[in-house]
MITI-484108 format. One record per residue (C-alpha): residue number from 0; residue in three letters; x, y, z. Coordinates in nm, 4 decimals. Example, Ala and Ser with C-alpha at 12.3 -4.5 7.8 and 13.67 -1.06 7.14 Angstrom:
# residues 2
num=0&residuo=ALA&c1=1.2300&c2=-0.4500&c3=0.7800
num=1&residuo=SER&c1=1.3670&c2=-0.1060&c3=0.7140
# end
This chain:
# residues 171
num=0&residuo=UNK&c1=-0.1926&c2=0.2620&c3=0.4700
num=1&residuo=UNK&c1=0.1395&c2=0.1770&c3=0.2323
num=2&residuo=UNK&c1=0.2829&c2=0.4906&c3=0.1191
num=3&residuo=UNK&c1=0.4032&c2=0.4749&c3=-0.2636
num=4&residuo=UNK&c1=0.8021&c2=0.4344&c3=-0.1749
num=5&residuo=UNK&c1=1.0401&c2=0.6725&c3=-0.3898
num=6&residuo=UNK&c1=1.2171&c2=0.5713&c3=-0.6806
num=7&residuo=UNK&c1=0.8898&c2=0.4010&c3=-0.7750
num=8&residuo=UNK&c1=0.5761&c2=0.4521&c3=-1.0067
num=9&residuo=UNK&c1=0.3748&c2=0.4549&c3=-0.6791
num=10&residuo=UNK&c1=0.5471&c2=0.7955&c3=-0.5364
num=11&residuo=UNK&c1=0.3343&c2=1.0248&c3=-0.3536
num=12&residuo=UNK&c1=0.0483&c2=0.7250&c3=-0.3262
num=13&residuo=UNK&c1=-0.1045&c2=0.6021&c3=-0.0905
num=14&residuo=UNK&c1=-0.3106&c2=0.2595&c3=-0.0612
num=15&residuo=UNK&c1=-0.5682&c2=0.1580&c3=0.1716
num=16&residuo=UNK&c1=-0.5277&c2=-0.2232&c3=0.2575
num=17&residuo=UNK&c1=-0.7356&c2=-0.4959&c3=0.4501
num=18&residuo=UNK&c1=-0.5896&c2=-0.7882&c3=0.6261
num=19&residuo=UNK&c1=-0.8628&c2=-1.0531&c3=0.7421
num=20&residuo=UNK&c1=-0.7280&c2=-1.2481&c3=1.0117
num=21&residuo=UNK&c1=-0.9540&c2=-1.5709&c3=1.0910
num=22&residuo=UNK&c1=-1.0162&c2=-1.6697&c3=1.4285
num=23&residuo=UNK&c1=-0.7563&c2=-1.8948&c3=1.4734
num=24&residuo=UNK&c1=-0.4438&c2=-1.6288&c3=1.3789
num=25&residuo=UNK&c1=-0.1471&c2=-1.6443&c3=1.3902
num=26&residuo=UNK&c1=-0.2210&c2=-2.0495&c3=1.3102
num=27&residuo=UNK&c1=-0.3367&c2=-1.9601&c3=1.0009
num=28&residuo=UNK&c1=-0.2924&c2=-1.6846&c3=0.7212
num=29&residuo=UNK&c1=-0.5159&c2=-1.4029&c3=0.6883
num=30&residuo=UNK&c1=-0.6498&c2=-1.3139&c3=0.3664
num=31&residuo=UNK&c1=-0.4954&c2=-0.9807&c3=0.1709
num=32&residuo=UNK&c1=-0.6766&c2=-0.6986&c3=-0.0500
num=33&residuo=UNK&c1=-0.5833&c2=-0.3825&c3=-0.1380
num=34&residuo=UNK&c1=-0.8717&c2=-0.0951&c3=-0.1444
num=35&residuo=UNK&c1=-0.6968&c2=0.2000&c3=-0.3459
num=36&residuo=UNK&c1=-0.6846&c2=0.1462&c3=-0.7011
num=37&residuo=UNK&c1=-0.2670&c2=0.1280&c3=-0.7497
num=38&residuo=UNK&c1=-0.2074&c2=-0.0838&c3=-1.1026
num=39&residuo=UNK&c1=-0.0134&c2=-0.4370&c3=-0.9964
num=40&residuo=UNK&c1=-0.3090&c2=-0.5730&c3=-0.7869
num=41&residuo=UNK&c1=-0.7033&c2=-0.5606&c3=-0.8748
num=42&residuo=UNK&c1=-0.9151&c2=-0.3700&c3=-0.6198
num=43&residuo=UNK&c1=-1.1357&c2=-0.5429&c3=-0.3646
num=44&residuo=UNK&c1=-0.9888&c2=-0.9054&c3=-0.4293
num=45&residuo=UNK&c1=-0.8271&c2=-1.1392&c3=-0.2552
num=46&residuo=UNK&c1=-0.4643&c2=-1.1407&c3=-0.3585
num=47&residuo=UNK&c1=-0.2539&c2=-1.4817&c3=-0.3645
num=48&residuo=UNK&c1=0.0654&c2=-1.4221&c3=-0.2451
num=49&residuo=UNK&c1=0.2594&c2=-1.6262&c3=0.0019
num=50&residuo=UNK&c1=0.1175&c2=-1.4785&c3=0.2997
num=51&residuo=UNK&c1=-0.2089&c2=-1.4651&c3=0.2095
num=52&residuo=UNK&c1=-0.4915&c2=-1.7401&c3=0.2941
num=53&residuo=UNK&c1=-0.4590&c2=-1.8581&c3=-0.0514
num=54&residuo=UNK&c1=-0.1087&c2=-2.0968&c3=0.0495
num=55&residuo=UNK&c1=-0.1633&c2=-2.2158&c3=0.4473
num=56&residuo=UNK&c1=0.0983&c2=-2.4386&c3=0.3760
num=57&residuo=UNK&c1=0.3369&c2=-2.1849&c3=0.3385
num=58&residuo=UNK&c1=0.2165&c2=-1.9962&c3=0.6239
num=59&residuo=UNK&c1=0.4698&c2=-1.9161&c3=0.9308
num=60&residuo=UNK&c1=0.2597&c2=-1.8591&c3=1.2410
num=61&residuo=UNK&c1=0.5647&c2=-1.6425&c3=1.3821
num=62&residuo=UNK&c1=0.5388&c2=-1.3584&c3=1.0474
num=63&residuo=UNK&c1=0.3911&c2=-1.0527&c3=1.1813
num=64&residuo=UNK&c1=0.1457&c2=-0.7944&c3=1.0506
num=65&residuo=UNK&c1=0.4839&c2=-0.5876&c3=0.9573
num=66&residuo=UNK&c1=0.6024&c2=-0.9000&c3=0.7806
num=67&residuo=UNK&c1=0.2604&c2=-0.9356&c3=0.6080
num=68&residuo=UNK&c1=0.2694&c2=-0.5681&c3=0.4964
num=69&residuo=UNK&c1=0.6425&c2=-0.6061&c3=0.3821
num=70&residuo=UNK&c1=0.5355&c2=-0.8927&c3=0.1714
num=71&residuo=UNK&c1=0.2561&c2=-0.6769&c3=0.0255
num=72&residuo=UNK&c1=0.4754&c2=-0.4134&c3=-0.0844
num=73&residuo=UNK&c1=0.7447&c2=-0.6535&c3=-0.2189
num=74&residuo=UNK&c1=0.5202&c2=-0.7839&c3=-0.4748
num=75&residuo=UNK&c1=0.3491&c2=-0.4485&c3=-0.5178
num=76&residuo=UNK&c1=0.7299&c2=-0.3574&c3=-0.6632
num=77&residuo=UNK&c1=0.7984&c2=-0.6486&c3=-0.8455
num=78&residuo=UNK&c1=0.6293&c2=-0.7856&c3=-1.1573
num=79&residuo=UNK&c1=0.5487&c2=-1.1626&c3=-1.0928
num=80&residuo=UNK&c1=0.1656&c2=-1.2381&c3=-1.2571
num=81&residuo=UNK&c1=-0.0561&c2=-1.3648&c3=-0.9726
num=82&residuo=UNK&c1=-0.4161&c2=-1.4344&c3=-0.8810
num=83&residuo=UNK&c1=-0.5544&c2=-1.0888&c3=-0.8252
num=84&residuo=UNK&c1=-0.2767&c2=-0.9037&c3=-1.0129
num=85&residuo=UNK&c1=-0.3267&c2=-0.6182&c3=-1.2802
num=86&residuo=UNK&c1=-0.0030&c2=-0.5838&c3=-1.5477
num=87&residuo=UNK&c1=-0.0478&c2=-0.1639&c3=-1.5774
num=88&residuo=UNK&c1=0.1790&c2=0.0776&c3=-1.7614
num=89&residuo=UNK&c1=0.4635&c2=0.2608&c3=-1.5493
num=90&residuo=UNK&c1=0.2416&c2=0.5839&c3=-1.6607
num=91&residuo=UNK&c1=-0.0799&c2=0.4227&c3=-1.5677
num=92&residuo=UNK&c1=0.0380&c2=0.3254&c3=-1.2298
num=93&residuo=UNK&c1=0.1730&c2=0.7335&c3=-1.1690
num=94&residuo=UNK&c1=-0.1267&c2=0.8367&c3=-1.2503
num=95&residuo=UNK&c1=-0.3211&c2=0.5903&c3=-1.0301
num=96&residuo=UNK&c1=-0.0679&c2=0.7116&c3=-0.7240
num=97&residuo=UNK&c1=-0.1417&c2=1.0984&c3=-0.8177
num=98&residuo=UNK&c1=-0.5357&c2=1.0050&c3=-0.7728
num=99&residuo=UNK&c1=-0.5125&c2=0.7665&c3=-0.4822
num=100&residuo=UNK&c1=-0.5640&c2=1.1042&c3=-0.2467
num=101&residuo=UNK&c1=-0.9546&c2=1.1591&c3=-0.3838
num=102&residuo=UNK&c1=-1.0253&c2=0.7947&c3=-0.4404
num=103&residuo=UNK&c1=-0.9359&c2=0.7357&c3=-0.0716
num=104&residuo=UNK&c1=-1.1641&c2=1.0625&c3=0.0392
num=105&residuo=UNK&c1=-1.4323&c2=0.8963&c3=-0.0574
num=106&residuo=UNK&c1=-1.3908&c2=0.6218&c3=0.1208
num=107&residuo=UNK&c1=-1.5422&c2=0.6327&c3=0.4911
num=108&residuo=UNK&c1=-1.3205&c2=0.4083&c3=0.6572
num=109&residuo=UNK&c1=-1.0177&c2=0.5801&c3=0.5386
num=110&residuo=UNK&c1=-1.1637&c2=0.9340&c3=0.6116
num=111&residuo=UNK&c1=-1.2290&c2=0.7676&c3=0.9670
num=112&residuo=UNK&c1=-0.9170&c2=0.5954&c3=0.9924
num=113&residuo=UNK&c1=-0.6571&c2=0.8425&c3=0.8087
num=114&residuo=UNK&c1=-0.8482&c2=1.2199&c3=0.8738
num=115&residuo=UNK&c1=-0.4710&c2=1.4274&c3=0.8746
num=116&residuo=UNK&c1=-0.4187&c2=1.3023&c3=0.4504
num=117&residuo=UNK&c1=-0.8452&c2=1.4095&c3=0.3665
num=118&residuo=UNK&c1=-0.6597&c2=1.7617&c3=0.2853
num=119&residuo=UNK&c1=-0.7289&c2=1.8316&c3=-0.1030
num=120&residuo=UNK&c1=-0.4226&c2=1.8446&c3=-0.3341
num=121&residuo=UNK&c1=-0.3549&c2=2.1245&c3=-0.5531
num=122&residuo=UNK&c1=-0.5090&c2=2.1228&c3=-0.8914
num=123&residuo=UNK&c1=-0.4073&c2=2.1610&c3=-1.2484
num=124&residuo=UNK&c1=-0.0620&c2=2.2733&c3=-1.3265
num=125&residuo=UNK&c1=0.0193&c2=2.3262&c3=-0.9464
num=126&residuo=UNK&c1=-0.0477&c2=2.0061&c3=-0.8595
num=127&residuo=UNK&c1=0.1803&c2=1.8414&c3=-1.1363
num=128&residuo=UNK&c1=0.4486&c2=2.0873&c3=-1.0539
num=129&residuo=UNK&c1=0.4239&c2=2.0456&c3=-0.6802
num=130&residuo=UNK&c1=0.3932&c2=1.6326&c3=-0.7265
num=131&residuo=UNK&c1=0.7360&c2=1.6738&c3=-0.9607
num=132&residuo=UNK&c1=0.9158&c2=1.8929&c3=-0.6772
num=133&residuo=UNK&c1=0.8560&c2=1.6743&c3=-0.4301
num=134&residuo=UNK&c1=0.9482&c2=1.3643&c3=-0.6280
num=135&residuo=UNK&c1=1.2558&c2=1.5240&c3=-0.6954
num=136&residuo=UNK&c1=1.2688&c2=1.5715&c3=-0.3669
num=137&residuo=UNK&c1=1.2581&c2=1.2372&c3=-0.2512
num=138&residuo=UNK&c1=1.4400&c2=1.1173&c3=-0.5164
num=139&residuo=UNK&c1=1.7597&c2=1.3083&c3=-0.4251
num=140&residuo=UNK&c1=1.7225&c2=1.2304&c3=-0.0471
num=141&residuo=UNK&c1=1.6266&c2=0.8763&c3=-0.1436
num=142&residuo=UNK&c1=1.9797&c2=0.8637&c3=-0.3250
num=143&residuo=UNK&c1=2.1449&c2=1.0349&c3=0.0022
num=144&residuo=UNK&c1=2.0281&c2=0.7773&c3=0.1915
num=145&residuo=UNK&c1=2.1074&c2=0.5128&c3=-0.0269
num=146&residuo=UNK&c1=1.8139&c2=0.3585&c3=-0.0941
num=147&residuo=UNK&c1=1.6108&c2=0.5050&c3=0.2548
num=148&residuo=UNK&c1=1.6130&c2=0.3882&c3=0.5720
num=149&residuo=UNK&c1=1.4830&c2=0.0887&c3=0.8065
num=150&residuo=UNK&c1=1.2894&c2=0.2804&c3=1.0438
num=151&residuo=UNK&c1=1.0936&c2=0.4604&c3=0.7325
num=152&residuo=UNK&c1=1.0361&c2=0.1024&c3=0.5931
num=153&residuo=UNK&c1=0.8393&c2=0.0553&c3=0.9670
num=154&residuo=UNK&c1=0.6979&c2=0.3533&c3=0.9880
num=155&residuo=UNK&c1=0.5068&c2=0.2953&c3=0.6737
num=156&residuo=UNK&c1=0.4123&c2=-0.0770&c3=0.7456
num=157&residuo=UNK&c1=0.2951&c2=-0.0120&c3=1.1188
num=158&residuo=UNK&c1=0.0460&c2=0.3088&c3=0.9965
num=159&residuo=UNK&c1=-0.0486&c2=-0.0225&c3=0.7275
num=160&residuo=UNK&c1=-0.0980&c2=-0.2695&c3=1.0176
num=161&residuo=UNK&c1=-0.2602&c2=-0.0150&c3=1.2405
num=162&residuo=UNK&c1=-0.5089&c2=0.0799&c3=0.9776
num=163&residuo=UNK&c1=-0.5691&c2=-0.2866&c3=0.8748
num=164&residuo=UNK&c1=-0.6398&c2=-0.3921&c3=1.2553
num=165&residuo=UNK&c1=-0.8812&c2=-0.1203&c3=1.3067
num=166&residuo=UNK&c1=-1.0786&c2=-0.1919&c3=0.9911
num=167&residuo=UNK&c1=-1.0580&c2=-0.5543&c3=1.1131
num=168&residuo=UNK&c1=-1.2045&c2=-0.4948&c3=1.3941
num=169&residuo=UNK&c1=-1.4855&c2=-0.3101&c3=1.2617
num=170&residuo=UNK&c1=-1.6103&c2=-0.6037&c3=1.0678
# end
């Protein structure tokens, strides 16, 4: 699960993904998919990224799961077109970030892997006010940290890695 970074249209969103490792990993790259609608990538579609199975010629076996997830996040934050990408407005990406919680709660594997994220969000204007306040607080904190600490990024990547690994074991 990738948590939407502060100062992006994805802030507050939780994005569930899947890495499908080939039997000869780490010598061959994994397939990469995002399962939660996000406005950047199609869901349930293999993504064409430099660290995915679309480009085995550029794969480096020393790349870790954390490296892969960092790459997914980097591609998520830019607008380079690729197989599996979509174009959506900033407003749509923000809407999908807010809607990600409801979407993920309907996904059994997400519920199994992340039960602590299943609480119901507030509704109506309370939710909008809470989301706005959270975004403002997060933006202020990000400015103080000058872009966020590396440990926070690593924590987000580690959560996604564990989820992807656990999901892959189930298949």
